[in-house]
N, C-alpha and C positions, 0 to 999 in steps of 0.2 A: 427504122434506120438507128443507128449505133448513136451514140453521144461521144462527141469526139473531146479527150481530156488532152491538153499538151502543155508545157511546162512553161510556167509563169512564173516562176520563183521569184526571178529578179525583178519581175513588175511589183509583186507583191511584199518582195524585202523593201524596196522602196516608198511603196507606200505606209509600212510600217514603220520604217524610217521616220519619217513626214511627221507620222502621227507623235512619233516619241520626240521627234524634236522640237515640235509645236510646244509639247507639253513643258520640257524642259525649257522654253524659251519661256512662256508663259509664270513657271517655278521661279526662273530669276528674275521676272519682273514681281515679283511679290506677289503672282496670283496661282498660288498652287497648290495643293491637297487642302483642303477643307480639313483640318484634324479635328477629330469629336472631341471630348471630355477622356475617354479613354488611353487616347495619345496625348494628348495635349495638359493634359493634368486642369485644375480648379475646379469649380463647383457649378453643377446644375438643377435648377428646382423648377418643380415643373404646378402648377396650380391649378385646379378645376374651378373656374370664375363662374360658371353655370348663366353667363352672360355674357354678349358682348362685349368686348373693354377696347379704352382705348391705348395705344404701343406707350403715347406722348405721356399720361397720368403713370403710367410704372417708370417709363425714364427719369422724370423729375423724382418719385420717388426713389429711386435708386441714388438720384444724387444727392436728395437731402439726407441719405445714408454714410454718404462720404466717397460713392464709388463714382470713378471715370471710364472705367475701362471696362464695359459689360455689349451684352447682345441681349437680343430682345425679342421673341418671334411669337407669330401667333399659330398655334397647330389644332386642328381637329375641325371634324369635319364641320360642325357648327361656328368654328373658329372661338370658342370658347374656351380654350386651352393655352393657358400663359406658360412660356417657356422662358426663363432667365438663366445666360450663361456669363460665369463671372470667369477670367483666365486665372486671377492670381489672389489668395485669400492665405491667410500665414497659418489657420488655426481654426481647433474646434470653438474653443470662446468665440472668436470673431464671426464664424457663420453664422452659432446659435442666434448674436445678437443681430447681426446684421437680419437675420429671420425674422425677429423679433417684432425688428423697428420697422421692417419692411411690411409686414404682414396686420400693422397695427396702421398706418397710413392709408392701404390699402382697402380693406374695410371700411373706412370712414368712405367710400366714393361707392363702394362695391361692397356692399354688407352680403352679397350672395355667394361672396369667394368662399370655397370648402378648404379650411386649413387642415383638419385634421387630416385629409388623406395626402395631402401635398407628398412629392417623391424629391427628395433632395441626395442628390450623390457628388462623393467630392474623391479628385484622385490629383495625389500628389505627383510632383514633376518625376521624382524616382522613380515611380509605379509606372508611368507616361514611356518613360525612356525602358524601363526592363519590358516592357510590351516590347518596343520598336526590335530590340536587341533577340529578340525568345523570336518574331515573326522572321526576319532574317535569319536567322540561325535554322529556324524550321524549313524553310524553302531552299536553304545551302544543302540541309541535311536528305532532305525527299530526294533533289537532283543528284546528290553523290550516292543513294541505294538507289538511284532507279536507273541509273549509267552502270553501274555495277549489277544489275541484276539484267539488262536490256543487253550487255556487253554479253553475257555469260548463255543466255538463250537465243541471243541470234551473232551478232558480231561487233567491235567495239564503235564501228563506222556509226552501224544504228543507233547506240548507245548516244554516241557523240549527238548526230541529229536528234536524236527524242529529247534529249536533254536543252539542246536549242529550241528545238519549237516549247518546250517548257518555259524556258526565260523568257523565251517571245510573249507567251500570253501574258505571263506577270507583270511584263511591263506595259504590255499594250492595259491592261487591268489599270493598272497604277496612272497611266499616260489619261486613260478617262475620266479618272478618278479627281486629275486638275481640270480636266475639261468639262466637267461636270458637276465643279465644285461649290456652284451655285444650287442644285438640286440634291445632294447628296455629303454627307460627312464620314470621314471615314472611324468607325469605332473599332472596337474588338472582335464585332461580328466579320469587318473584313480581312480577318485572319481565318475565321473559320472559310467563307466562303472562298477565299484563295488555297488553301490547302486542297475545298473540294474540286475544285477549279484546277489543281496539280492533278490531282487521280483522273478525272475524268477526262482531261486533254489525251495524257499519255494512254489512258486506254483506247482513244479514235486512234492512235499511231501504232500503238503495237499491231491493232487488229489489218490496219493497211500493211504494215511491214512485215506481218505473219502471210498472205497476201503478195509479198512482193519476193518472200521467202523462196514460198512451193511455186511462184511461177518461175521462178529461177534457176531450180533444180528441174524442170519440165525439159523435154529433149528439144522441142517444138519452139521455144521461149530461150533456150539458155545463148545463144547466140546474138540475142536481140541488145541492142546497146541498155545500160541499165536504165536512161532516159526513158525510154521506150518498155522496157520493162514497169516503170513507176506507174505511167500513164494505165496500161492495162489494170494494173493491178486500184488504181484510184477507181477505174472505172467498173470493176466487177465488186468492189465493196462501195458503191455509191447508193444504193440501194436499202445498205444497212445503215451507211450513214447518217441518210436522209429523216429516216423511220426512225431510227433513236434519238435524233437533235431535233425533232420536232415534238414528239410523245417529252421530253424533257424539259422545252421551252414551254409549251401550253401552258404545262404545271407550275412552271417559274414564274411566269408572263402573271398568269390567274393569282401567286401568291402578292405578285407588284403592284398589282391594280385593286387588289381588293385587301390587301395587307395594309397594319398598322405604319406608323413610319417606323418603327426598331426593325417589321420583315422587311420594308422594304431597304433598311440598310443593306440588310443581308441579302436578298433577292436581286437587285439592282449589278452589283458585282458578277452575281455569277452569269446573268442574261451576256453581259459584256464579255465574261470568260468563255460561257459556252460557244458563243460565237466567234470568237477570237481564238478556240481550237479547234473548231470545223475550220475555222480558215488556215491554219497552219499544220494541220494534219491532213487536208488537200491537196494544199499549193505549196508548201514550203518545204516540211520535213521530210517526204521523199525525195526529193529533188536534192536534198545537201546531202543523204545519205548516197544518190547517184554522183554526185561531183565528188565526196570523198572516195569512193570505190574507183570511179574513174581513174582521179589524181595517182592513187596508189597502183592501181593497173600500168601506169603509164612510166611509173618511177619502176614501180619493178621489171618494166621491160627494157627500159634505159639501164638499170644497174646491169641485165644479162649482157644486153650489148657491148657494156665495156669490158664485163668480165672472159668475152670471144676475143672481143680485139686484144685484150691481155694478155 
């Protein structure tokens, strides 16, 4: 029995719009994306304590250094790694004074604390703003180049539909970064993940569009409504789509489950993006093309009727 594919693009777009709207509302109420040090700027310090520790002790030590705005977290499988994030510091001298005073106080309570291998990273506000600007520019440039490529290889409406799906996937990724803000920060690895998904998603779409083009040229399908051609093409590509997606997901999910926090910051957005790309390529993009094509055909017929009457 053949698996039946139907046009559920409107329903899917409503679901996507709901996810994006929820993310927007949360952002407006101050629960937006949890920006990491790469975007927000500031200082991030990590210490291996080599034993369990109380966060309250660390917070007291930070207050004794004159700080009021900071975030203390425990990382590592054994819960023995201390991570401190401080949003605002003025310069290198202040950072060195802070580290010296903090380490001296914590060593009194936790003598096993390893200060020699501590990792400190500082990002200024200008660098963070530049990273955001470059990320937006990268997606915009990729979208424009893909629109041109697909318009030349297929047609303009295919290019418009593909870029629509691409932007849909990016916004879904951003929305889930809001919804999962308690589990993941947005750092520079997110940019790499986002650009990876842009390429992966457009590849899925092109495979289906290629099948649509071939079916649309065949005499037995040429007279079918474009929506039916899309249904047929998606069904014919479904085996390939499932196989490639599952193969990729097995690898990326393994990285997320077994990887260190920095790997998880990269792999979780990719998992979300892969699922969003699968969703848009099979349930949205082809039907956007069909809608645009049908509108264009109707407009041409109307223009011809007007020309005849004139």
